[in-house]
Backbone as ProteinMPNN parsed JSONL, in Angstrom:
{"seq_chain_A": "MTTVIDLTVTPWREAASCLDVTDQVSFFPDKSDLLGIAKAKAVCAACPVADECLSWAVESNQSEGIWGGHTPKERRRIRRRWLEEIKKAS", "coords_chain_A": {"N_chain_A": [[85.602, 10.286, -69.038], [83.989, 13.238, -69.774], [81.023, 14.798, -68.805], [78.919, 16.914, -70.535], [76.938, 19.573, -69.643], [74.094, 21.298, -70.482], [73.286, 24.232, -69.29], [71.339, 26.033, -69.958], [69.131, 24.635, -70.447], [68.84, 22.744, -68.397], [68.053, 23.234, -65.061], [70.293, 24.568, -62.615], [70.404, 23.222, -60.134], [69.557, 20.637, -60.658], [71.709, 19.625, -61.963], [73.69, 19.374, -60.143], [76.502, 17.988, -58.461], [76.23, 17.025, -55.892], [73.846, 15.696, -55.739], [74.232, 13.045, -56.27], [75.608, 11.996, -54.167], [76.596, 9.845, -51.509], [75.588, 8.801, -48.183], [77.933, 9.309, -46.885], [78.902, 11.868, -46.972], [78.315, 15.004, -45.61], [76.701, 18.013, -46.207], [76.255, 19.869, -44.382], [78.106, 20.078, -42.185], [79.392, 20.195, -38.784], [81.055, 23.145, -37.705], [83.501, 22.582, -36.588], [84.21, 20.19, -37.639], [86.525, 19.352, -39.5], [87.304, 17.36, -41.345], [84.841, 16.567, -42.381], [84.045, 18.959, -43.605], [86.045, 19.17, -45.528], [85.471, 16.908, -47.102], [82.947, 17.591, -48.173], [83.635, 19.908, -49.592], [85.317, 18.767, -51.487], [83.549, 17.372, -53.125], [82.159, 19.531, -54.188], [84.236, 20.755, -55.592], [84.485, 19.306, -57.91], [82.143, 19.777, -59.143], [79.924, 20.682, -61.764], [78.293, 22.892, -61.555], [79.067, 24.545, -59.497], [79.699, 27.285, -59.326], [77.236, 28.547, -59.864], [75.772, 27.574, -57.724], [77.181, 28.688, -55.551], [76.761, 31.427, -56.081], [73.967, 31.581, -55.775], [73.746, 30.907, -53.05], [75.132, 33.029, -51.832], [73.66, 35.276, -52.692], [71.143, 34.676, -51.587], [71.778, 34.647, -48.985], [72.588, 32.362, -47.391], [73.142, 30.855, -44.347], [74.18, 28.563, -43.302], [75.902, 25.434, -43.863], [77.73, 23.912, -46.653], [78.124, 25.449, -49.632], [78.563, 25.639, -53.05], [81.198, 25.007, -52.619], [82.11, 26.513, -50.466], [82.405, 27.624, -47.089], [80.192, 28.858, -44.452], [81.508, 31.084, -43.235], [83.361, 31.816, -45.215], [81.596, 32.509, -47.252], [80.297, 34.7, -46.087], [82.305, 36.625, -46.164], [82.603, 36.883, -48.95], [80.037, 37.819, -49.543], [80.004, 40.286, -48.197], [81.904, 41.748, -49.723], [80.556, 41.691, -52.18], [78.198, 43.151, -51.584], [79.37, 45.603, -50.971], [80.371, 46.291, -53.488], [77.964, 46.607, -54.896], [76.903, 48.772, -53.515], [78.794, 50.781, -54.112], [78.387, 50.986, -56.838], [75.925, 52.152, -57.038]], "CA_chain_A": [[84.699, 10.935, -69.951], [83.368, 14.402, -69.167], [79.648, 15.031, -69.204], [78.636, 18.316, -70.798], [75.577, 19.886, -69.213], [73.592, 22.549, -71.026], [72.583, 24.883, -68.19], [70.208, 26.802, -70.449], [67.999, 23.712, -70.458], [68.762, 22.08, -67.096], [68.292, 24.111, -63.911], [71.573, 24.213, -62.006], [70.274, 22.266, -59.023], [69.42, 19.286, -61.198], [73.009, 19.222, -62.485], [74.652, 19.418, -59.042], [77.172, 16.732, -58.112], [75.804, 16.558, -54.564], [72.661, 14.843, -55.858], [74.653, 11.647, -56.374], [76.49, 11.692, -53.041], [76.072, 8.901, -50.522], [75.485, 9.298, -46.812], [79.277, 9.519, -46.361], [79.233, 13.287, -47.02], [77.286, 15.93, -45.142], [76.94, 19.379, -46.645], [75.985, 20.705, -43.221], [78.919, 19.579, -41.072], [79.71, 21.117, -37.708], [82.198, 23.97, -38.123], [84.732, 21.985, -36.065], [84.428, 18.932, -38.362], [87.367, 19.71, -40.641], [87.251, 16.284, -42.332], [83.529, 16.67, -43.031], [84.085, 20.138, -44.479], [86.911, 18.829, -46.662], [84.74, 15.97, -47.967], [81.918, 18.341, -48.902], [84.312, 20.789, -50.543], [85.848, 17.936, -52.57], [82.433, 17.135, -54.044], [81.916, 20.81, -54.863], [85.356, 21.062, -56.485], [84.266, 18.608, -59.185], [80.762, 20.036, -59.556], [79.821, 21.57, -62.928], [77.466, 24.072, -61.274], [79.506, 25.115, -58.214], [79.603, 28.749, -59.374], [75.821, 28.906, -59.744], [75.403, 27.238, -56.354], [77.753, 29.715, -54.69], [76.05, 32.692, -56.33], [72.651, 31.483, -55.148], [73.924, 30.925, -51.594], [75.525, 34.386, -51.426], [72.525, 36.173, -52.933], [70.046, 34.359, -50.672], [72.347, 34.761, -47.644], [72.55, 31.083, -46.674], [74.031, 30.983, -43.188], [74.644, 27.238, -42.878], [76.238, 24.461, -44.887], [78.719, 24.121, -47.709], [77.451, 25.774, -50.898], [79.546, 26.045, -54.044], [82.537, 24.767, -52.104], [82.488, 27.529, -49.483], [81.804, 27.567, -45.754], [79.464, 30.086, -44.119], [82.454, 32.181, -42.996], [83.889, 32.234, -46.524], [80.504, 33.182, -47.984], [80.067, 36.026, -45.479], [83.344, 37.499, -46.71], [82.22, 37.124, -50.353], [78.826, 38.637, -49.545], [80.385, 41.658, -47.829], [82.508, 42.376, -50.906], [79.494, 41.825, -53.178], [77.349, 44.254, -51.164], [80.154, 46.832, -51.129], [80.397, 46.61, -54.932], [76.635, 47.101, -55.253], [76.773, 50.108, -52.929], [79.65, 51.684, -54.882], [77.821, 51.15, -58.18], [74.668, 52.921, -57.006]], "C_chain_A": [[83.985, 12.073, -69.216], [81.958, 14.564, -69.708], [79.447, 16.522, -69.39], [77.179, 18.562, -70.463], [75.193, 21.241, -69.761], [72.734, 23.208, -69.95], [71.432, 25.76, -68.663], [68.947, 25.944, -70.459], [67.776, 23.114, -69.071], [68.992, 23.086, -65.978], [69.534, 23.633, -63.153], [71.438, 23.179, -60.891], [70.168, 20.828, -59.518], [70.738, 18.751, -61.736], [74.067, 19.129, -61.392], [75.21, 18.035, -58.707], [76.682, 16.167, -56.785], [74.557, 15.679, -54.625], [73.018, 13.369, -55.848], [75.532, 11.191, -55.21], [75.802, 10.744, -52.068], [75.985, 9.566, -49.153], [76.849, 9.597, -46.186], [79.66, 10.998, -46.284], [78.045, 14.105, -46.54], [77.651, 17.322, -45.636], [76.583, 20.387, -45.562], [76.769, 20.18, -42.019], [79.072, 20.642, -39.988], [80.958, 21.894, -38.102], [83.528, 23.445, -37.594], [85.09, 20.672, -36.776], [85.21, 19.206, -39.649], [87.363, 18.643, -41.729], [85.924, 16.337, -43.097], [83.475, 17.841, -43.999], [84.913, 19.828, -45.72], [86.213, 17.878, -47.627], [83.687, 16.703, -48.805], [82.55, 19.234, -49.961], [84.874, 20.004, -51.722], [84.761, 17.623, -53.594], [82.17, 18.399, -54.855], [83.002, 21.131, -55.887], [85.173, 20.424, -57.862], [82.888, 18.895, -59.77], [80.701, 21.019, -60.73], [79.022, 22.842, -62.667], [77.835, 24.731, -59.942], [79.383, 26.636, -58.205], [78.166, 29.225, -59.21], [75.328, 28.668, -58.325], [75.917, 28.301, -55.387], [77.032, 31.045, -54.863], [74.693, 32.687, -55.643], [72.774, 31.597, -53.628], [74.291, 32.316, -51.092], [74.346, 35.335, -51.564], [71.38, 35.934, -51.953], [70.499, 34.317, -49.214], [72.188, 33.479, -46.818], [73.576, 31.106, -45.558], [74.594, 29.649, -42.706], [75.056, 26.417, -44.092], [77.326, 24.882, -45.854], [77.944, 24.311, -49.006], [78.514, 26.247, -51.884], [80.976, 25.917, -53.553], [83.016, 25.762, -51.062], [81.714, 27.36, -48.183], [81.003, 28.842, -45.498], [80.392, 31.29, -43.912], [83.013, 32.709, -44.318], [82.826, 32.991, -47.323], [80.198, 34.555, -47.398], [81.067, 37.04, -46.027], [83.018, 37.858, -48.165], [81.016, 38.054, -50.411], [79.13, 40.091, -49.18], [80.984, 42.392, -49.021], [81.462, 42.645, -51.974], [78.605, 43.018, -52.845], [78.07, 45.591, -51.277], [80.207, 47.259, -52.595], [79.053, 47.17, -55.393], [76.47, 48.532, -54.744], [77.586, 51.135, -53.715], [79.041, 51.971, -56.262], [76.563, 52.011, -58.183], [74.869, 54.368, -56.654]], "O_chain_A": [[83.436, 11.86, -68.135], [81.728, 14.478, -70.914], [79.768, 17.31, -68.5], [76.292, 17.853, -70.938], [75.891, 22.229, -69.53], [71.595, 22.8, -69.72], [70.62, 26.191, -67.844], [67.832, 26.464, -70.477], [66.634, 22.994, -68.626], [70.038, 23.734, -65.951], [69.788, 22.432, -63.064], [72.317, 22.331, -60.744], [70.643, 19.905, -58.856], [70.873, 17.546, -61.945], [75.227, 18.835, -61.683], [74.478, 17.046, -58.675], [76.718, 14.953, -56.579], [74.245, 14.988, -53.655], [72.202, 12.532, -55.462], [76.131, 10.117, -55.268], [74.596, 10.829, -51.835], [76.276, 10.753, -49.003], [76.908, 10.091, -45.06], [80.628, 11.351, -45.611], [76.918, 13.923, -47.002], [78.796, 17.754, -45.494], [76.605, 21.597, -45.787], [76.195, 19.876, -40.974], [78.903, 21.835, -40.242], [81.834, 21.346, -38.771], [84.582, 23.826, -38.103], [86.158, 20.109, -36.536], [84.639, 19.283, -40.737], [87.413, 18.974, -42.913], [85.897, 16.17, -44.317], [82.919, 17.724, -45.091], [84.526, 20.182, -46.834], [86.347, 18.023, -48.841], [83.559, 16.457, -50.004], [82.064, 19.311, -51.09], [84.907, 20.515, -52.842], [85.025, 17.611, -54.796], [81.982, 18.336, -56.07], [82.717, 21.716, -56.932], [85.657, 20.952, -58.863], [82.513, 18.312, -60.787], [81.349, 22.065, -60.699], [79.067, 23.773, -63.471], [77.003, 25.399, -59.329], [79.005, 27.218, -57.188], [77.907, 30.196, -58.499], [74.559, 29.464, -57.787], [75.184, 28.761, -54.512], [76.728, 31.716, -53.877], [74.309, 33.667, -55.005], [71.993, 32.305, -52.993], [73.814, 32.739, -50.04], [74.063, 36.113, -50.653], [70.717, 36.882, -51.533], [69.716, 33.996, -48.32], [71.709, 33.518, -45.685], [74.756, 31.353, -45.804], [75.41, 29.623, -41.785], [74.611, 26.677, -45.21], [77.776, 26.028, -45.873], [77.196, 23.428, -49.425], [79.28, 27.16, -51.578], [81.864, 26.633, -54.015], [84.216, 25.846, -50.801], [80.535, 27.004, -48.179], [81.124, 29.807, -46.253], [80.087, 32.392, -44.368], [83.121, 33.92, -44.508], [83.122, 33.985, -47.985], [79.873, 35.482, -48.14], [80.707, 38.181, -46.317], [83.148, 39.017, -48.56], [80.974, 38.971, -51.231], [78.58, 41.016, -49.779], [80.613, 43.532, -49.298], [81.472, 43.702, -52.605], [78.288, 43.816, -53.728], [77.461, 46.599, -51.636], [80.1, 48.445, -52.906], [79.012, 48.104, -56.193], [75.959, 49.397, -55.456], [77.11, 52.244, -53.957], [79.172, 53.079, -56.783], [76.178, 52.542, -59.225], [73.903, 55.128, -56.592]]}, "name": "protein", "num_of_chains": 1, "seq": "MTTVIDLTVTPWREAASCLDVTDQVSFFPDKSDLLGIAKAKAVCAACPVADECLSWAVESNQSEGIWGGHTPKERRRIRRRWLEEIKKAS"}
């Protein structure tokens, strides 16, 4: 059964799948902990607000942790493209 979440009423953080995660998953694994990164990304993959989480992390330049299913390195690449698009548009 799929739960439908109305994001116009519920702030995205309150709808995040990571709120229900046990101590088995860290969203701030060491960059060499490939299993830990995979576990965190798996939670994000099923999250109804992963896109909002990723957008927030990119816009606020979060340098640590898994946000919206992306590592810091992946987010840096996304942020560079985002900033280039903003620069081109201005």
